[in-house]
C-alpha positions in Angstrom: 88.4 183.1 -1.2 87.4 179.8 0.5 87.1 178.9 4.1 90.9 178.3 4.0 91.5 182.0 3.9 92.5 182.1 7.5 95.4 179.8 6.6 96.1 181.7 3.3 96.2 185.2 4.8 99.3 185.0 6.9 101.3 183.3 4.1 100.0 185.9 1.6 100.8 188.8 3.9 104.4 187.5 4.5 104.9 187.0 0.8 103.5 190.5 0.0 105.9 192.1 2.5 108.8 190.2 1.0 107.8 191.2 -2.5 107.6 194.9 -1.3 111.1 194.6 0.2 112.4 193.2 -3.1 110.3 195.7 -5.1 109.0 192.8 -7.1 105.2 192.6 -6.7 104.7 191.5 -10.3 107.4 188.8 -10.1 106.0 187.3 -7.0 102.5 187.4 -8.5 103.8 185.4 -11.5 105.4 182.8 -9.2 102.4 182.4 -7.0 100.0 182.0 -10.0 102.4 179.4 -11.4 102.5 177.5 -8.1 98.7 177.8 -7.8 98.3 176.2 -11.2 100.8 173.4 -10.5 99.8 172.7 -6.9 96.2 172.9 -7.8 96.4 170.2 -10.4 94.3 167.2 -9.5 97.3 164.8 -9.9 99.5 166.9 -7.6 96.7 167.2 -5.0 96.3 163.4 -5.1 100.0 162.9 -4.6 100.0 165.4 -1.8 97.2 163.6 0.0 98.8 160.2 -0.4 100.8 159.2 2.7 103.0 156.8 0.7 104.4 159.7 -1.4 107.5 161.2 0.4 107.4 165.0 0.7 110.8 165.2 -0.9 109.4 163.5 -4.0 106.5 165.9 -4.2 108.8 168.9 -3.7 111.1 167.7 -6.5 108.1 167.3 -8.8 106.8 170.8 -8.2 110.2 172.3 -8.4 110.9 170.5 -11.7 107.6 171.8 -13.2 108.3 175.3 -12.0 111.8 175.2 -13.3 113.7 178.5 -13.6 110.4 180.4 -13.2 110.8 180.0 -9.5 113.3 182.0 -7.5 115.1 180.8 -4.4 112.4 182.1 -2.1 109.7 180.6 -4.4 111.4 177.2 -4.1 111.6 177.6 -0.3 107.8 178.3 -0.3 107.2 175.0 -2.1 109.3 173.2 0.5 107.4 174.9 3.3 103.9 174.3 2.0 104.6 170.6 1.1 106.2 169.9 4.5 103.4 171.7 6.4 100.7 169.8 4.4 99.4 173.1 2.8 99.6 172.2 -0.9 95.9 172.5 -1.3 96.1 176.1 0.1 98.3 177.5 -2.6 95.4 178.8 -4.8 94.0 180.7 -1.8 97.5 182.1 -1.0 97.9 183.3 -4.6 94.5 184.8 -4.5 95.0 186.6 -1.2 98.4 187.9 -2.5 96.8 189.2 -5.7 94.2 191.0 -3.6 96.9 192.8 -1.6 98.9 193.6 -4.7 95.8 195.1 -6.4 95.0 197.1 -3.3 98.6 198.4 -3.1 98.6 199.3 -6.8 95.1 200.9 -6.6 93.7 198.5 -9.2 90.3 196.8 -9.2 88.9 194.2 -11.6 85.4 194.9 -12.8 83.3 192.4 -14.6 80.9 193.9 -17.1 78.1 191.6 -18.3 76.1 192.8 -21.3 73.6 191.2 -23.8 76.0 191.8 -26.7 79.7 192.3 -27.2 80.9 195.9 -26.9 83.2 197.6 -29.4 86.6 198.9 -28.4 85.4 202.5 -28.2 82.6 201.5 -25.9 85.0 199.5 -23.7 87.3 202.4 -23.4 84.5 204.8 -22.5 83.2 202.3 -19.9 86.7 201.9 -18.4 87.2 205.7 -18.1 83.8 206.1 -16.5 84.4 203.3 -14.0 87.9 204.7 -13.2 86.4 208.1 -12.4 83.6 206.5 -10.3 85.9 204.2 -8.4 89.0 206.4 -8.2 91.2 203.5 -9.2 92.7 201.9 -12.3 90.1 199.4 -13.5 90.9 196.1 -15.3 87.8 195.2 -17.2 86.5 191.7 -17.9 83.7 191.5 -20.4 81.1 188.8 -20.6 78.0 188.4 -22.8 74.8 187.0 -21.3 71.8 187.2 -23.6 69.4 186.3 -20.7 69.8 189.9 -19.4 67.5 191.0 -22.3 69.2 194.5 -22.3 71.3 196.8 -20.2 74.3 195.6 -18.1 75.5 194.3 -14.8 78.7 195.6 -13.3 80.6 194.0 -10.5 83.8 195.5 -9.0 84.7 194.1 -5.6 81.7 194.6 -3.3 80.2 197.2 -5.6 77.4 195.8 -7.9 75.2 197.7 -10.3 72.4 195.7 -12.0 71.0 197.8 -14.7 69.7 194.9 -16.7 66.2 194.7 -18.2 65.9 191.3 -16.6 66.5 192.8 -13.1 64.0 195.6 -13.8 61.3 193.1 -14.9 61.9 191.0 -11.8 61.5 194.1 -9.6 58.3 194.9 -11.5 56.9 191.4 -11.1 57.8 191.5 -7.4 56.1 194.9 -6.9 52.9 193.6 -8.7 52.9 190.4 -6.6 53.1 192.3 -3.3 
């Protein structure tokens, strides 16, 4: 999250509490992702920073794009953010909300970087092993980076394991150079 996280956190916390009261964590996540996409668009950000564009016009634009995918509280959020000059903070708010949601649902996203694509069986094995290790449900994102030479790099939150051949060679070169 960016430096704006101090602004995003209170909004995200309030929205998370509202979503819990409504028993609709997923629905709010969808609305916030939509708003982050719409309000993060360069044209919308330009309009939001233009003092000649009335707030009501910007609100109408965002609500029109959001359409029926926004509930009454989602529409109120749009009005609040536009009137408070916080359009540019929507992506951070959505991200902070998603982090709270993942924590509440005991889910973590792990990025696995390998030198070659993994088959479905390998992916499932990997997911089970990480779930055991981390004690949470793991959503895996896979990426291929041939520069690793071999092995893998795993990132899940603050936890990082670099088992790549590239990292091992760099450590060896560092040890030789010392």
